[in-house]
Z-matrix of the N, CA and C atoms (Angstrom, degrees):
N
C 1 1.463
C 2 1.575 1 105.27
N 3 1.319 2 119.12 1 139.40
C 4 1.444 3 122.99 2 176.79
C 5 1.462 4 108.50 3 -96.40
N 6 1.297 5 113.58 4 131.45
C 7 1.514 6 120.04 5 178.65
C 8 1.522 7 109.01 6 -72.87
N 9 1.386 8 116.16 7 136.04
C 10 1.505 9 121.05 8 176.70
C 11 1.538 10 106.41 9 -100.82
N 12 1.332 11 114.35 10 140.78
C 13 1.422 12 120.80 11 -179.09
C 14 1.578 13 111.37 12 -85.03
N 15 1.370 14 116.08 13 -19.74
C 16 1.386 15 121.19 14 179.15
C 17 1.500 16 113.79 15 84.79
N 18 1.331 17 120.64 16 23.38
C 19 1.456 18 125.98 17 177.97
C 20 1.523 19 105.58 18 -82.94
N 21 1.294 20 120.80 19 119.03
C 22 1.487 21 124.91 20 -177.67
C 23 1.588 22 109.98 21 -71.51
N 24 1.365 23 110.13 22 157.22
C 25 1.433 24 115.99 23 168.49
C 26 1.524 25 110.71 24 -75.41
N 27 1.368 26 113.89 25 137.43
C 28 1.474 27 115.16 26 -178.59
C 29 1.534 28 110.42 27 -77.17
N 30 1.310 29 116.11 28 150.74
C 31 1.471 30 121.59 29 177.65
C 32 1.514 31 109.20 30 -74.28
N 33 1.309 32 120.06 31 135.99
C 34 1.442 33 124.77 32 169.16
C 35 1.511 34 108.67 33 -115.09
N 36 1.280 35 113.54 34 131.56
C 37 1.540 36 122.83 35 -177.28
C 38 1.545 37 106.07 36 -106.33
N 39 1.332 38 116.66 37 134.47
C 40 1.426 39 119.87 38 166.69
C 41 1.491 40 109.54 39 -83.26
N 42 1.346 41 115.62 40 123.66
C 43 1.477 42 122.52 41 173.50
C 44 1.494 43 111.60 42 -112.70
N 45 1.272 44 119.73 43 175.53
C 46 1.464 45 121.68 44 -178.46
C 47 1.555 46 110.37 45 -67.15
N 48 1.373 47 116.45 46 -16.18
C 49 1.435 48 121.42 47 -179.16
C 50 1.528 49 115.03 48 -107.85
N 51 1.403 50 116.99 49 -1.87
C 52 1.425 51 120.99 50 176.82
C 53 1.435 52 110.94 51 128.98
N 54 1.376 53 119.59 52 -178.66
C 55 1.540 54 120.64 53 -175.69
C 56 1.492 55 111.65 54 -74.42
N 57 1.393 56 112.79 55 142.69
C 58 1.407 57 123.72 56 179.61
C 59 1.595 58 109.18 57 -129.90
N 60 1.245 59 116.71 58 130.99
C 61 1.479 60 120.30 59 175.31
C 62 1.538 61 105.45 60 -75.12
N 63 1.347 62 116.40 61 130.85
C 64 1.507 63 120.90 62 -178.13
C 65 1.487 64 114.08 63 -117.58
N 66 1.352 65 117.87 64 12.84
C 67 1.455 66 118.86 65 177.97
C 68 1.461 67 115.54 66 -171.91
N 69 1.253 68 120.11 67 175.05
C 70 1.537 69 121.29 68 -175.46
C 71 1.575 70 111.66 69 -69.68
N 72 1.292 71 109.12 70 165.27
C 73 1.494 72 116.45 71 176.00
C 74 1.525 73 113.65 72 115.96
N 75 1.326 74 114.49 73 178.06
C 76 1.405 75 119.43 74 -179.28
C 77 1.502 76 113.17 75 -84.73
N 78 1.334 77 120.71 76 156.92
C 79 1.485 78 121.43 77 178.49
C 80 1.530 79 105.44 78 -159.12
N 81 1.353 80 111.25 79 163.15
C 82 1.450 81 121.59 80 171.17
C 83 1.605 82 104.84 81 -129.33
N 84 1.314 83 110.96 82 132.21
C 85 1.406 84 117.29 83 -178.85
C 86 1.522 85 111.81 84 -148.98
N 87 1.254 86 116.87 85 143.09
C 88 1.517 87 121.81 86 177.47
C 89 1.445 88 112.27 87 -87.07
N 90 1.356 89 118.65 88 137.59
C 91 1.435 90 121.78 89 179.02
C 92 1.419 91 115.38 90 -53.78
N 93 1.348 92 116.66 91 -33.65
C 94 1.464 93 121.33 92 -178.12
C 95 1.561 94 112.24 93 -75.26
N 96 1.356 95 116.61 94 -11.22
C 97 1.472 96 116.69 95 -178.62
C 98 1.485 97 113.36 96 -107.00
N 99 1.351 98 117.50 97 -7.52
C 100 1.534 99 118.69 98 -179.61
C 101 1.505 100 110.40 99 -83.33
N 102 1.302 101 113.25 100 168.09
C 103 1.481 102 121.62 101 174.24
C 104 1.538 103 108.68 102 -76.94
N 105 1.287 104 114.91 103 138.03
C 106 1.476 105 126.98 104 -179.04
C 107 1.553 106 108.11 105 -117.22
N 108 1.339 107 111.84 106 159.27
C 109 1.487 108 119.50 107 173.76
C 110 1.510 109 105.94 108 -124.80
N 111 1.363 110 115.41 109 147.45
C 112 1.450 111 121.20 110 178.93
C 113 1.541 112 110.59 111 -144.14
N 114 1.292 113 112.12 112 154.13
C 115 1.493 114 121.39 113 174.67
C 116 1.487 115 108.50 114 -147.53
N 117 1.379 116 117.31 115 135.90
C 118 1.410 117 121.47 116 175.79
C 119 1.545 118 111.61 117 -55.56
N 120 1.400 119 115.13 118 121.70
C 121 1.476 120 120.12 119 179.10
C 122 1.467 121 117.24 120 87.03
N 123 1.417 122 111.30 121 -1.67
C 124 1.496 123 116.71 122 -175.04
C 125 1.547 124 110.51 123 -129.28
N 126 1.337 125 117.64 124 8.22
C 127 1.441 126 122.92 125 178.25
C 128 1.446 127 117.53 126 71.71
N 129 1.361 128 113.38 127 -165.06
C 130 1.493 129 124.46 128 -176.23
C 131 1.537 130 108.49 129 -120.01
N 132 1.377 131 116.27 130 145.25
C 133 1.442 132 121.01 131 -171.56
C 134 1.509 133 109.50 132 -148.39
N 135 1.373 134 115.38 133 139.96
C 136 1.457 135 117.71 134 164.59
C 137 1.564 136 107.81 135 -136.47
N 138 1.310 137 115.04 136 144.87
C 139 1.507 138 118.06 137 178.50
C 140 1.584 139 104.46 138 -102.79
N 141 1.298 140 123.28 139 9.89
C 142 1.442 141 128.42 140 -179.00
C 143 1.483 142 117.57 141 67.42
N 144 1.341 143 117.72 142 -25.68
C 145 1.479 144 120.42 143 -176.67
C 146 1.520 145 115.28 144 -99.37
N 147 1.286 146 112.33 145 -10.54
C 148 1.567 147 117.74 146 -178.05
C 149 1.456 148 108.44 147 69.68
N 150 1.348 149 117.12 148 -117.57
C 151 1.494 150 120.85 149 -175.53
C 152 1.528 151 108.63 150 -80.13
N 153 1.278 152 121.28 151 -14.61
C 154 1.434 153 123.42 152 177.08
C 155 1.548 154 112.70 153 -84.91
N 156 1.357 155 114.87 154 110.60
C 157 1.429 156 118.94 155 -179.63
C 158 1.499 157 109.29 156 -96.40
N 159 1.284 158 119.83 157 127.94
C 160 1.442 159 124.14 158 -177.16
C 161 1.503 160 110.66 159 -71.66
N 162 1.396 161 118.90 160 133.77
C 163 1.406 162 124.92 161 -170.72
C 164 1.472 163 114.18 162 -72.06
N 165 1.405 164 116.13 163 -38.29
C 166 1.515 165 118.99 164 -170.38
C 167 1.504 166 111.11 165 -99.83
N 168 1.320 167 117.66 166 -36.80
C 169 1.472 168 122.28 167 -178.78
C 170 1.551 169 109.81 168 -129.48
N 171 1.298 170 117.09 169 130.17
C 172 1.438 171 120.23 170 169.84
C 173 1.582 172 106.68 171 -90.98
N 174 1.346 173 117.61 172 130.12
C 175 1.446 174 119.96 173 177.32
C 176 1.513 175 108.22 174 -127.68
N 177 1.270 176 117.38 175 148.59
C 178 1.392 177 123.21 176 176.12
C 179 1.459 178 113.83 177 -166.17
N 180 1.366 179 111.95 178 167.58
C 181 1.527 180 117.29 179 177.10
C 182 1.439 181 105.12 180 -128.48
N 183 1.317 182 118.91 181 133.53
C 184 1.445 183 125.52 182 178.10
C 185 1.523 184 113.29 183 -120.80
N 186 1.299 185 113.28 184 136.68
C 187 1.524 186 120.51 185 179.13
C 188 1.537 187 105.70 186 -119.54
N 189 1.294 188 115.14 187 111.78
C 190 1.439 189 123.58 188 -176.29
C 191 1.485 190 114.48 189 -112.09
N 192 1.290 191 119.31 190 131.86
C 193 1.407 192 124.09 191 170.64
C 194 1.464 193 114.08 192 -75.32
N 195 1.337 194 120.99 193 172.84
C 196 1.497 195 122.59 194 176.38
C 197 1.502 196 110.10 195 -54.65
N 198 1.361 197 113.75 196 125.77
C 199 1.469 198 122.20 197 174.92
C 200 1.550 199 114.44 198 80.75
N 201 1.365 200 117.12 199 -0.92
C 202 1.446 201 118.29 200 -179.16
C 203 1.574 202 111.74 201 -85.37
N 204 1.325 203 120.16 202 126.72
C 205 1.409 204 120.84 203 -178.01
C 206 1.595 205 110.93 204 -82.41
N 207 1.279 206 115.30 205 143.53
C 208 1.483 207 118.64 206 175.95
C 209 1.499 208 111.43 207 -72.94
N 210 1.404 209 112.57 208 -32.07
C 211 1.498 210 119.86 209 177.83
C 212 1.546 211 106.06 210 -156.58
N 213 1.263 212 114.72 211 171.40
C 214 1.446 213 116.98 212 164.33
C 215 1.491 214 113.01 213 -77.75
N 216 1.262 215 120.61 214 148.85
C 217 1.503 216 126.66 215 -178.51
C 218 1.510 217 107.32 216 -50.99
N 219 1.322 218 119.87 217 121.73
C 220 1.481 219 123.73 218 -173.44
C 221 1.474 220 112.75 219 -158.04
N 222 1.299 221 117.21 220 163.81
C 223 1.480 222 122.62 221 170.98
C 224 1.544 223 105.55 222 -126.47
N 225 1.372 224 116.87 223 159.40
C 226 1.419 225 123.81 224 175.12
C 227 1.465 226 108.14 225 -135.21
N 228 1.287 227 116.83 226 165.58
C 229 1.505 228 125.73 227 177.82
C 230 1.485 229 112.64 228 -82.06
N 231 1.284 230 117.64 229 1.71
C 232 1.493 231 125.05 230 -179.29
C 233 1.500 232 108.47 231 -123.28
N 234 1.322 233 115.08 232 160.59
C 235 1.472 234 125.82 233 174.88
C 236 1.506 235 110.66 234 -67.03
N 237 1.301 236 119.43 235 142.48
C 238 1.455 237 123.85 236 167.31
C 239 1.489 238 108.04 237 -134.39
N 240 1.387 239 117.42 238 147.23
C 241 1.404 240 124.54 239 179.20
C 242 1.527 241 111.07 240 -140.28
N 243 1.333 242 116.60 241 149.89
C 244 1.409 243 125.59 242 -173.47
C 245 1.446 244 112.58 243 -140.56
N 246 1.344 245 115.04 244 135.99
C 247 1.474 246 121.83 245 175.38
C 248 1.547 247 109.64 246 -123.67
N 249 1.387 248 116.92 247 122.35
C 250 1.437 249 123.74 248 179.31
C 251 1.547 250 107.73 249 -76.84
N 252 1.332 251 116.61 250 114.63
C 253 1.427 252 122.28 251 -178.58
C 254 1.497 253 112.90 252 -88.44
N 255 1.379 254 113.45 253 -30.76
C 256 1.494 255 116.10 254 179.71
C 257 1.528 256 105.47 255 -159.76
N 258 1.419 257 114.09 256 157.14
C 259 1.461 258 119.40 257 173.98
C 260 1.517 259 111.45 258 80.03
N 261 1.311 260 109.10 259 -164.29
C 262 1.524 261 117.42 260 -179.83
C 263 1.485 262 107.54 261 -144.79
N 264 1.331 263 114.13 262 168.99
C 265 1.477 264 119.63 263 178.29
C 266 1.459 265 109.67 264 -174.11
N 267 1.315 266 112.92 265 -161.02
C 268 1.505 267 117.08 266 178.14
C 269 1.607 268 109.62 267 -129.20
N 270 1.283 269 111.23 268 136.47
C 271 1.506 270 118.78 269 170.93
C 272 1.550 271 105.93 270 -97.58
N 273 1.327 272 113.83 271 131.04
C 274 1.470 273 118.76 272 168.93
C 275 1.562 274 103.51 273 -107.93
N 276 1.302 275 116.89 274 116.69
C 277 1.488 276 121.45 275 -176.89
C 278 1.527 277 109.86 276 -136.31
N 279 1.290 278 117.07 277 123.86
C 280 1.432 279 124.64 278 178.20
C 281 1.559 280 111.10 279 53.07
N 282 1.382 281 115.51 280 37.67
C 283 1.403 282 119.20 281 176.69
C 284 1.568 283 117.35 282 86.12
N 285 1.339 284 113.39 283 3.83
C 286 1.488 285 120.47 284 -176.17
C 287 1.503 286 110.11 285 -121.31
N 288 1.350 287 117.02 286 149.53
C 289 1.408 288 123.46 287 175.85
C 290 1.480 289 114.21 288 -92.54
N 291 1.344 290 120.84 289 136.62
C 292 1.434 291 121.19 290 174.01
C 293 1.598 292 108.81 291 -135.00
N 294 1.299 293 117.42 292 133.88
C 295 1.458 294 115.22 293 177.03
C 296 1.561 295 110.01 294 -73.29
N 297 1.389 296 110.93 295 148.15
C 298 1.444 297 117.73 296 175.85
C 299 1.496 298 108.55 297 -119.61
N 300 1.373 299 118.46 298 148.78
C 301 1.429 300 122.60 299 173.92
C 302 1.536 301 107.02 300 -146.67
N 303 1.278 302 113.82 301 172.18
C 304 1.430 303 122.89 302 -176.21
C 305 1.558 304 110.63 303 -45.47
N 306 1.290 305 117.70 304 136.74
C 307 1.437 306 128.07 305 178.11
C 308 1.570 307 115.97 306 71.63
N 309 1.362 308 114.67 307 2.12
C 310 1.475 309 117.06 308 174.20
C 311 1.555 310 107.47 309 -69.26
N 312 1.330 311 112.20 310 138.11
C 313 1.442 312 121.01 311 176.43
C 314 1.534 313 110.85 312 -112.97
N 315 1.287 314 116.37 313 129.60
C 316 1.438 315 122.88 314 -178.61
C 317 1.510 316 110.18 315 -112.34
N 318 1.310 317 120.62 316 125.68
C 319 1.463 318 125.23 317 178.15
C 320 1.553 319 107.16 318 -114.66
N 321 1.310 320 117.93 319 122.64
C 322 1.455 321 124.03 320 176.66
C 323 1.471 322 105.18 321 -118.59
N 324 1.356 323 119.02 322 106.13
C 325 1.393 324 122.79 323 168.77
C 326 1.589 325 114.38 324 -62.14
N 327 1.274 326 120.74 325 164.49
C 328 1.516 327 117.46 326 175.47
C 329 1.530 328 112.91 327 -49.22
N 330 1.277 329 112.57 328 138.66
C 331 1.486 330 122.76 329 174.49
C 332 1.524 331 115.21 330 77.58
N 333 1.355 332 115.69 331 15.96
C 334 1.447 333 123.84 332 178.78
C 335 1.585 334 107.93 333 -89.74
N 336 1.333 335 119.09 334 114.27
C 337 1.424 336 123.02 335 -177.68
C 338 1.532 337 106.79 336 -73.86
N 339 1.302 338 118.31 337 132.94
C 340 1.508 339 120.80 338 -174.57
C 341 1.530 340 111.92 339 -161.81
N 342 1.331 341 114.92 340 158.75
C 343 1.394 342 127.40 341 165.80
C 344 1.517 343 110.51 342 -160.38
N 345 1.399 344 116.71 343 151.11
C 346 1.448 345 120.85 344 170.77
C 347 1.471 346 113.60 345 -118.08
N 348 1.356 347 115.42 346 136.42
C 349 1.427 348 122.39 347 -176.30
C 350 1.551 349 106.55 348 -117.65
N 351 1.377 350 113.30 349 138.09
C 352 1.507 351 117.52 350 -176.05
C 353 1.501 352 113.58 351 -79.18
N 354 1.286 353 111.20 352 158.98
C 355 1.441 354 123.49 353 177.39
C 356 1.411 355 123.89 354 -131.61
N 357 1.371 356 125.71 355 -0.80
C 358 1.394 357 133.51 356 3.87
C 359 1.568 358 111.04 357 -83.92
N 360 1.313 359 117.45 358 167.06
C 361 1.443 360 122.39 359 -175.41
C 362 1.525 361 112.43 360 -155.70
N 363 1.308 362 116.46 361 150.58
C 364 1.527 363 124.31 362 175.47
C 365 1.511 364 104.01 363 -118.31
N 366 1.309 365 114.06 364 124.92
C 367 1.526 366 119.65 365 -176.01
C 368 1.545 367 108.69 366 -128.96
N 369 1.322 368 114.02 367 133.67
C 370 1.496 369 121.11 368 168.68
C 371 1.494 370 106.53 369 -101.39
N 372 1.415 371 111.03 370 126.97
C 373 1.488 372 115.73 371 -178.90
C 374 1.472 373 113.04 372 -119.44
N 375 1.299 374 118.29 373 150.16
C 376 1.418 375 124.42 374 178.14
C 377 1.565 376 105.36 375 -138.81
N 378 1.330 377 113.77 376 135.43
C 379 1.495 378 119.44 377 178.27
C 380 1.481 379 111.86 378 -143.35
N 381 1.370 380 116.21 379 138.22
C 382 1.481 381 118.66 380 175.77
C 383 1.480 382 108.76 381 -69.02
N 384 1.295 383 114.85 382 161.71
C 385 1.509 384 120.43 383 -179.21
C 386 1.552 385 113.48 384 -123.39
N 387 1.310 386 118.37 385 2.78
C 388 1.419 387 122.28 386 -171.83
C 389 1.507 388 117.95 387 -58.51
N 390 1.397 389 115.74 388 -43.90
C 391 1.493 390 123.55 389 -170.14
C 392 1.466 391 113.92 390 -106.16
N 393 1.316 392 123.27 391 -26.37
C 394 1.418 393 122.38 392 -168.09
C 395 1.500 394 114.54 393 -105.85
N 396 1.350 395 116.06 394 -6.20
C 397 1.460 396 116.92 395 175.93
C 398 1.558 397 108.42 396 -130.59
N 399 1.354 398 113.07 397 166.48
C 400 1.447 399 121.11 398 178.48
C 401 1.518 400 109.23 399 -154.66
N 402 1.291 401 115.82 400 171.42
C 403 1.497 402 119.08 401 177.39
C 404 1.499 403 107.39 402 -95.55
N 405 1.333 404 115.86 403 134.43
C 406 1.464 405 124.80 404 178.44
C 407 1.567 406 109.67 405 -80.46
N 408 1.272 407 116.08 406 176.74
C 409 1.443 408 122.97 407 177.76
C 410 1.543 409 115.80 408 -56.45
N 411 1.381 410 114.01 409 -19.60
C 412 1.459 411 119.23 410 178.30
C 413 1.526 412 113.09 411 -100.85
N 414 1.339 413 116.68 412 7.88
C 415 1.439 414 122.20 413 -175.98
C 416 1.495 415 117.84 414 77.06
N 417 1.262 416 113.43 415 13.88
C 418 1.505 417 120.76 416 179.26
C 419 1.521 418 110.26 417 -90.76
N 420 1.382 419 116.00 418 139.49
C 421 1.439 420 119.52 419 174.37
C 422 1.485 421 113.79 420 -74.19
N 423 1.274 422 121.34 421 122.09
C 424 1.446 423 127.19 422 -178.02
C 425 1.600 424 107.89 423 -135.23
N 426 1.374 425 110.68 424 161.15
C 427 1.482 426 115.65 425 179.14
C 428 1.481 427 110.03 426 -75.54
N 429 1.348 428 112.92 427 152.01
C 430 1.471 429 118.47 428 171.89
C 431 1.473 430 112.18 429 -88.34
N 432 1.335 431 117.39 430 149.38
C 433 1.473 432 120.45 431 176.76
C 434 1.508 433 115.20 432 -59.71
N 435 1.363 434 115.23 433 -29.36
C 436 1.446 435 121.22 434 179.76
C 437 1.554 436 111.62 435 -97.86
N 438 1.315 437 116.13 436 12.53
C 439 1.524 438 118.63 437 -168.75
C 440 1.504 439 114.95 438 -96.05
N 441 1.284 440 116.97 439 -1.63
C 442 1.450 441 120.17 440 178.59
C 443 1.486 442 111.66 441 160.88
N 444 1.343 443 114.10 442 -174.47
C 445 1.473 444 119.29 443 -175.82
C 446 1.520 445 108.01 444 -161.58
N 447 1.391 446 113.10 445 146.04
C 448 1.438 447 121.62 446 168.41
C 449 1.484 448 108.38 447 -89.13
N 450 1.260 449 116.45 448 121.32
C 451 1.418 450 120.61 449 -176.44
C 452 1.555 451 118.38 450 -103.26
N 453 1.327 452 116.19 451 125.83
C 454 1.474 453 117.14 452 -176.45
C 455 1.565 454 103.04 453 -74.73
N 456 1.314 455 119.60 454 122.90
C 457 1.457 456 124.11 455 -173.49
C 458 1.472 457 108.28 456 -139.28
N 459 1.402 458 121.33 457 132.93
C 460 1.377 459 126.24 458 -176.68
C 461 1.576 460 111.88 459 -62.05
N 462 1.369 461 114.82 460 -41.29
C 463 1.465 462 118.92 461 -177.57
C 464 1.542 463 109.99 462 -66.33
N 465 1.317 464 116.95 463 -45.26
C 466 1.452 465 123.70 464 178.78
C 467 1.519 466 109.55 465 -65.18
N 468 1.324 467 118.41 466 -33.58
C 469 1.434 468 126.31 467 -179.63
C 470 1.547 469 109.40 468 -60.70
N 471 1.377 470 114.79 469 -46.69
C 472 1.439 471 123.19 470 179.26
C 473 1.561 472 111.30 471 -54.87
N 474 1.354 473 117.82 472 -27.41
C 475 1.375 474 122.76 473 179.99
C 476 1.468 475 115.79 474 -101.87
N 477 1.344 476 116.79 475 6.21
C 478 1.447 477 124.10 476 -178.31
C 479 1.488 478 114.56 477 71.18
N 480 1.301 479 115.29 478 25.28
C 481 1.483 480 121.83 479 -172.90
C 482 1.572 481 111.47 480 -115.42
N 483 1.324 482 118.72 481 19.50
C 484 1.445 483 117.94 482 -175.09
C 485 1.533 484 107.73 483 -122.67
N 486 1.409 485 113.51 484 139.21
C 487 1.400 486 120.37 485 170.73
C 488 1.522 487 110.41 486 -59.83
N 489 1.308 488 116.58 487 151.16
C 490 1.498 489 115.85 488 177.94
C 491 1.537 490 116.38 489 -66.89
N 492 1.368 491 114.86 490 -19.25
C 493 1.461 492 123.72 491 175.72
C 494 1.500 493 106.95 492 -151.36
N 495 1.367 494 115.79 493 154.27
C 496 1.427 495 119.53 494 176.80
C 497 1.533 496 106.55 495 -67.71
N 498 1.405 497 117.13 496 133.10
C 499 1.391 498 124.26 497 -171.92
C 500 1.509 499 113.01 498 -159.59
N 501 1.316 500 115.73 499 157.46
C 502 1.480 501 118.98 500 171.55
C 503 1.529 502 108.08 501 -101.08
N 504 1.281 503 119.32 502 -5.35
C 505 1.478 504 128.06 503 -175.47
C 506 1.549 505 109.67 504 -85.14
N 507 1.366 506 117.61 505 110.05
C 508 1.462 507 117.04 506 178.70
C 509 1.514 508 113.27 507 -66.26
N 510 1.359 509 117.66 508 -26.80
C 511 1.408 510 118.50 509 177.26
C 512 1.503 511 114.74 510 -64.37
N 513 1.373 512 114.54 511 -37.19
C 514 1.419 513 119.30 512 174.20
C 515 1.551 514 112.86 513 -68.05
N 516 1.339 515 114.98 514 -42.20
C 517 1.419 516 121.87 515 -177.25
C 518 1.543 517 113.41 516 -64.84
N 519 1.333 518 116.49 517 -37.69
C 520 1.444 519 123.36 518 -177.48
C 521 1.591 520 115.25 519 -106.20
N 522 1.271 521 114.61 520 17.63
C 523 1.447 522 120.53 521 -173.87
C 524 1.542 523 115.31 522 -60.53
N 525 1.345 524 116.48 523 -26.41
C 526 1.470 525 118.12 524 177.30
C 527 1.505 526 115.40 525 -76.97
N 528 1.325 527 118.33 526 -9.02
C 529 1.455 528 121.78 527 -176.83
C 530 1.507 529 109.93 528 -98.86
N 531 1.304 530 115.93 529 143.26
C 532 1.517 531 116.63 530 167.65
C 533 1.477 532 107.88 531 -67.37
N 534 1.333 533 118.12 532 157.54
C 535 1.486 534 118.72 533 176.44
C 536 1.555 535 110.84 534 -61.36
N 537 1.385 536 114.51 535 151.37
C 538 1.410 537 119.06 536 171.78
C 539 1.465 538 108.93 537 -68.62
N 540 1.351 539 116.31 538 137.13
C 541 1.419 540 120.03 539 173.17
C 542 1.569 541 109.94 540 -115.98
N 543 1.362 542 113.06 541 155.05
C 544 1.483 543 117.09 542 -179.94
C 545 1.511 544 112.54 543 -70.58
N 546 1.285 545 120.51 544 146.54
C 547 1.438 546 123.82 545 177.19
C 548 1.516 547 108.15 546 -155.06
N 549 1.297 548 113.57 547 161.74
C 550 1.484 549 120.90 548 168.46
C 551 1.522 550 113.82 549 -82.10
N 552 1.260 551 116.92 550 152.20
C 553 1.433 552 120.42 551 174.17
C 554 1.524 553 114.02 552 -57.03
N 555 1.251 554 117.73 553 136.74
C 556 1.435 555 123.24 554 -173.82
C 557 1.574 556 115.37 555 -131.03
N 558 1.325 557 114.91 556 39.41
C 559 1.483 558 121.53 557 171.38
C 560 1.554 559 113.11 558 84.32
N 561 1.370 560 120.50 559 16.23
C 562 1.435 561 121.64 560 -174.59
C 563 1.474 562 111.46 561 -69.24
N 564 1.302 563 122.95 562 -23.37
C 565 1.437 564 123.49 563 -179.25
C 566 1.558 565 117.10 564 -89.84
N 567 1.274 566 116.24 565 -2.82
C 568 1.453 567 121.91 566 -175.53
C 569 1.460 568 112.36 567 -74.06
């Protein structure tokens, strides 16, 4: 007999934009069925959980068109890792460019400045949450002021992946992009 730990299955809610996890527990969901977010010039993204942000590991999948950055060039006080699932692109890491292609794995220890730009590319990302995020007074996960920084960098700027100035303020770093809006999956992974 297999011992059960008693962890419940998380509820998944169907919304007009796809499935969203609405509570704690384990779940299985297909990337084509979850809610996505998109912004012109900034690609498409899903964190798989919807409104549920994972406490220990952030996970997500990004689909970037040619020249679209996955993020602004930045560093965090936690580890981040990326696996290229399809396509090709450019990694900007510590002020250097590196080509990326399918099945390349990128490991960024804490404090490694980096950004990925599409060529187009599909990237699965995982990042620890221990040091660079915290819960605010409303129980929402937010970045810590000492948890990282968006770095103005000339190499990243050539790829459209640099904040206009070095800052900890994400609104400053991403000011040129329209806000990401919710959307249903529309065949990006095929």
